N, C-alpha and C positions, 0 to 999 in steps of 0.2 A: 179694697183687700185690707184685712186686719188680722194681726197674730192672735193666738189662743190667749185666753184669759183666765189662767188658773190660780190668781191670788185670792179670788173671792169666791163664795158659793155660787155656783152656775144656776141659771134659771131651770135648768132641766131638772135640778133637785127640788123644784118648788112645786106647789099644788097645781093640778090642772086649770083651775080659774085664774091662779097668779100667772101661770104660763100664757095663757090665753090673752090676759090682758096685757102682759110685757109685749107679746109679739104685736097685737092690734095697736099698741102705743108706738112700736117701731115703725111700724108701716104707715102709720098716720103721720109721723115725723118726716118720713121719706117723701109723702106725698106732699106736704107741706113745705118741704124744702124744694120740691120741683115747682109747685106753683110760685114759691118765692122767686127763684131762679128764673122763671118766665117773666114775671112783674118786673124785676131789675133789668133783664134784658131789654125789654120794652122801653122802659124809662131811660136805658142808656142811648138807645137808637133815637127815641121821640126828642131827647134832650140835645142830642147832637155831640153828647161825649163819647160815644162810640166812634164816631167818625173823626175825632180829633186823635184818640189814641191809637186807632187803626193803623196809619202809616208807619209808626215807629214800630208797632208789634208785625206788622207784614214785611218789613224790611228785616227783620230777624226771626223769621217764622219758625225756623227749627228749634230756636232757644225758646221762643213761645211754647212750642210743643213739649219741651223737656220741662218747663216750667209749670205747665199743666199737670203733668204726671206727679211732680214733685209736690204741688200744692195738695193733690188729692192724697198721696199717701202721709205727707206731714201731718195735715190737719186731722185725719183720722186716726193716726198713730198717736198724736199728741192728747188728743181728747179724751181717751179712756184712762189717761193719768190724773185727770182733774176730778177731785173728790166732789166739789159743789155742784150743783146741777147747774146754777147761773153761769158758771165758768164753762160748763159743756154747752150751754146753749150759745154763749158768746163764741166759741170754737166753732160751732156749726154754723152760725152766721156768717162769720169770717170766710169759710169753706165757701157757702153759696156766694157770697159777693166775689170772691177772688175768682170762681169759676166762671160767674157771668161776665166779669171783665175780660178774662181771658178768651172766652167764646166770642165776645162781640164782633172782632174782626171777620171771622169765618162766617157768623150769621149774615153779617153785612155783604160777604162775597156771595154766598149762597143766594141771598135774597136778589142780588144784581143779576145773577145767571139765571135763576129760575125760583121764583117765590115757592113752587111746589115742592121743591126739594127738601126744605126743612120740615114740611108736615109729613112728606114720605119717610124723611130719616126718622122723625119723632115716632111716627107710626111703627115702623120697624122696631125700633128701640124698644118702645113700650111691649110690643108683642113678644119680642124676645126675651126681654126680662121677666114679663109675667109667666112665660112658658117656662123658665128656668126655675123661678122661684115655686112655681106650682110644683115642678118636677122634685125640688128639694123638699118640699112639706108634704107631699104625697107619699112619696119613697121612704122618707125619714132617714135617709142614707147619710151616712157620717162622710162629708166630704173634706175632712181635715187633711187627707192626704195629698190634697191639691197646693197644701201651703207650701211646700219646698218648689214645686214647678212654678208657682205664682212668684216667688223670690228670685229664683233664676232668671224666669222669663222676662220680669219687671227690670232686672239687671241689663239683660241682654238688650231689651227695647232701648232703655235710657243708653246704653253703650253705642247702639245703632244710632241714634241720634245725635249723640256726640261726634261719632266718627263722620256723619254726613256733614256737619257743622266743620270738622277739621279739613275734609278731603273734597267737599263741595259736590257729592253726588246726593241724588234724590230718592227720597223714600217712596216707593211707587204703591201700586195696587196691591200687591201680595204682603206688604207691611201692614196696611191698614187691615186686610183680610185677617191676618195673624194677631192684630191687636183686638179685633172684634171677638176672636175666639178667647184670646186672653182675658177680656172684659166678662165674657161670657163665664168662664172657669170662676173669676172673682166672684161674681154674682152668687154662683152655687156654693161657694166657699162661705161667703158671708151670711148667706141665708142659713146654711148649716150651723155656723158658729153662733147666730142669733137664737136657734133653737135649742142650744146645747151649752154653750160657754160662757155666755155675757152675764154678768150679776144683774139681778133685777133691778137695781138702781142706775143702770148704766145703758137704757135704752135710748138716750139721746145719741151717745158713742155709737151704738150698734147702728142706728139709723144713718149716722154720718158714714160709717164705713159703707153701707149699701149704697148711699146716694152718690159717693165718690166712683164707685164701680159702675154704676148706671151711667154717669155723666162720662166716664171712660169710653162706654160703649157707644154712648150718643155722639161724642167728637169723631170716633173712627167710622161709624156709618155714615155720618155727615160727610167726612172727608171722602169716603168711597164714592158716595152719591155724587159729590161734586166733581170727582175725576172721570166721570162717565163722559163719553163723547156725545 
């Protein structure tokens, strides 16, 4: 999820050809980020790195969840302030690597429980995000009104994680369901923002914001599937 970008001429004011080029670049970068994430995850597991870092992260699982949310928000928020394209790419790369590292313990747990869980969660995430992106693009509705809900919802979610750390209670199934809904709203908001508010030269930042929201949805879909009996 990313804030409105009013300091530069938005792509919505560009020609049809320029808007189309911008949107295709954004989604190409999102797909590239997902493929890079999968490749890094595979390397971390095959090399044994994931197994070495997993115990420390699993022993502080709620803190890992909080770090996951903060990395997604922080990277996408920081990237749009970078003027040079290499700096934006560097920020995107950092985001993808950080997400892969944070995901690795949960991927290992899911694989040990049932390898099909990962494929099922990935499939549900892809189908859900494609449907939400298509809805935003076809209806051309302005979903900027979701920003306030996302800001407050994100603060409440982070507060819930912190409270669970302090008071020792578990965040159950309904928290995962709520966060999946939150991530879906973020995908709608980001897609609307891509079509309306980003400057033409910030397609890397736009793709980062959407990638972070998709990763958030995958995290909680996978967590929900792992929690099934």
